N, C-alpha and C positions, 0 to 999 in steps of 0.2 A: 503494500500501499503506500510505504512513503516514497520507494521506487518512481510507482505511479505517483503521486506530489511533485516529488522532484522534478518528474519529462513531461507535466504539463505546466507548470512553473519554467522551466526552459522556455517551451513551447510561446507559451503565453507574453515573458519576456524579450521576445526575440520577434513575435511577431511585433508588438507594442512599439519594440526599436526599430523594425523595417517601415511602421506608419509613421515616426514625425520621423524617420530620415524624407518616406520621399512630400511626404509634407513641407519641409524645409526650405527642400530640395524645389517641388514649386513655388512657393512665394521665391524662393529667391532668382527661376524663370522671369515670372509674373514682374516682378519690381527690375530686373536686367532688362526688361521687353517694353516700359515705361521709358525706361530713363533711353534708351534708344530711340522708338518711336510718338512713344505721347510727347515726352517732354520734349522735347526740341521742336515738336507740334504749338507746346503754349510757352513758348522764348524761352524754358529754362538753356540751353543751353547744351553742347553738347565737347568733349571731349577730344578734338576732332587731329592735334595733334600730336595725343599722345595715340593716340589710336594707330596714327600714321608710325608713330617709332614705335609700337607691338607689330606690327605689319609686319616693319621691315627688321625687328627680332626675329619674328616665327617662319616671314615668309622666303628673304634674304638670304636671309642665315643658316637659314636652318637646306639652302639648296646644297651644298658642299655634299658634304657628309649623304642627304638625298639621291642626288644625278649617285652618286659612288656607286652605293650600296644598287641598287633600281641597273645601276648597268651592270653590275657582277650578276641579278640577279637576270638577268635578258641573257648575259653570256647563259651562267645555268642551264638555264629554260631550255640554251637554245641544244648546247650537246645534250640533255639530259635528253627531249626529244626525238635524237637524230640519234641518239643508243637504241631507241624501236623504231623508228621508220624508216630507215638504213635496209631495213629486213625484208622492206615490201621495196625497195624502192623508191620511196615517198617521202624523200628529202624536203623537197619539193614545198610541203604543205607546215615545215617549224613554221614558217612565216606567219601560217595560216593561225597557228599555237598561241606564235609567241606574241602575233598583234590582239587577241583575243583573252589570251588572259592578263597582257599587260595590262587593255583600256579596261577589261571590267573586273580585275580581281586582284593583280600581282600590287597594281602601280600605286593605287587607292588605296592598300591594305600596307602596304610600303610606308608610303609618306604617313599614312595615319600611326603607324606605330613609331615611327624614328618624331617626329614631330608631341607626339605623348614622354617618349622618354626628358628629349631636349626638353623640349616649352611649357608638355602640361607639369611634368615634377617639379619646373621653375615658377610656378603664376601658384601652384602650391604655398612652395618656399618664402615666396614674397610676402604673401596676407598670409602666411603663417607665423612668419618673422614680425611683422608687424603688432598684429594683435597679439602674441608673448609682448612685444616690447612698449603696449599698447598705447600703439601711433595711431589703431584706426577709433581707440577712444579717442583721443585724442581729436581728432576726424568731429569725432560727432561736436566733439563741445568749440570746434570751430564752426560749426553751424555748418559743413559739408557731410555728404551723405554718400560712404565708402560704396555705395556701389554702382554710386552716378562717378565717382574719381574714380576707381578702381578698379572695379567689373566691363560695365560698358566698353570703354575705348576696347581694353583683354579680348570680350569677347565678342567686337564686330572686328577686331585683327585678325583674329583666329578662323571670322566666316568668312572671309574674304581668299585672305594666306593658302589655307589649305587646300581648297579648291582649287589656287590657281599657279600651288605648286605641283598639283597630284595632275595636272596638263602635260607639265616640265619635266616629269616624272614618268611618265607612260611614252613618250617620245624619247628619250634617253632609254626605257630599256628594254623599246622595237627595237631601239641603234646600236642597243648593246646585242643584240638578237641576232641582228643582221650582221654584224661585226663578224659575230661568232661562225654564222652560216657562212658567209665567204670565204673566209678567213681557216677554218680551220675546218670544215666537214664539206667544204667548195661543190656550194651550192650557187650555181649564177648570179652577180647581181641584178641581169634586168628581171628573171624567171623571180629570185624574192620581192623584192617592188612590186611585181604584179598579182602576185598569190600575195602579199600584204595587203595593195589596194583588193581587191575581191574581195577578203571576209572580211572588212574592217564595214561598221554601216554606222550610221547617223547612234541607232542604240547603245553602240555598245559605250557611245563617248557619254551618249547620257545617261546609264546604269551607273558608267566611275561617277564621276560626276554630284552623283544624289546620293551617291552612299558618301566622298569626300567631303558634301560642304555636315548629311550628319552624322560623320567622324569629327569635326573640327567642332561642332554643338558642344559631343560627348565632352568630345578634349577640356575644352575652356574650362564646360558646368562642374564638372566630375574635381580638375584641380581646384576652382576654387572654395567649392564648399568641403569640400579637403578641409580647404586654410581654415576657415572660417568656422570650422568643428577641432583646428589642433584644445592641445589641453594641455598644462606642464610647457614648460622653458626648449629649450634645444634635441631633451631628445622628445617628445610630444612632437614639435616639429622633422624629425628625420621618421616618423611611424608615419603621419600621415602625409609628407612627401612620397614613402613607402607605398602606402595603401591607391595613393594616387594614381598611380604610376601598373597597381595593378591592379586597378578597377575601370581604369580606363580603358586596358585592356579590353579585359571581357565584355565592357560595353562594346568599342571596334568588331569584338568577334561576334555578338547579339546581334548589334544590329547587320552586317554585314551575312548573315544566316537568316535575316528576317525579310534583306529586300531582294539576294539572293534567290529564294524560292518566291516572291514575291513577283520579280519581274522572270519565275521560270516561264508563269501562266500566262504571262502576258505574250 
């Protein structure tokens, strides 16, 4: 009986904690959208300069690592697919596999994971440090809304940066597959380009960009939420930063699965 009571209590506490977290996230979402959409219309302004600076940090400065990783993934996709396709003399279809995989799946996913590790964790660490040092309380004392000052510019920047970086990552990944196929496998350049053009459709690009948009939303909101959730000192900052990355990657995979299933039937 005691075991059943303890189990029921644990389930109840977990459920209540989950509902409380959902409520806090919902409030955060509403406030963010208010300061991005409603407040500027009412003349309360938007921190455009901060949003541009965040875009440079999230987008431009993420390009080197995202580009390098996506290029290598493109090479790996080409070589791995060649291992199977050459048995049937179908190496020309490496282009199809690489192009569709890059646009629909691999480029958006790799970009989101890398930006999560580089920028999502930084968002959490920044906000968590400010909360621990009572700087957020100081903003409120000065009459500055923390959501407007900290969250809205970052959210807007992330919303734009992730799709932009994803588009560049798509081309880099396709180029990596092209280079590996031409140099290593021996596919003719004209055949590879022809098959790539034939394989790709507008739907492939739409699927990749749609995923990347929701990936950006998840990365920013998780980073911000974990930052505001911090308790204690430096140890709490580290724990929430780690939790931010893990939670973001988990949500990215779930979002990816949902949209993959959705577009599969469309």
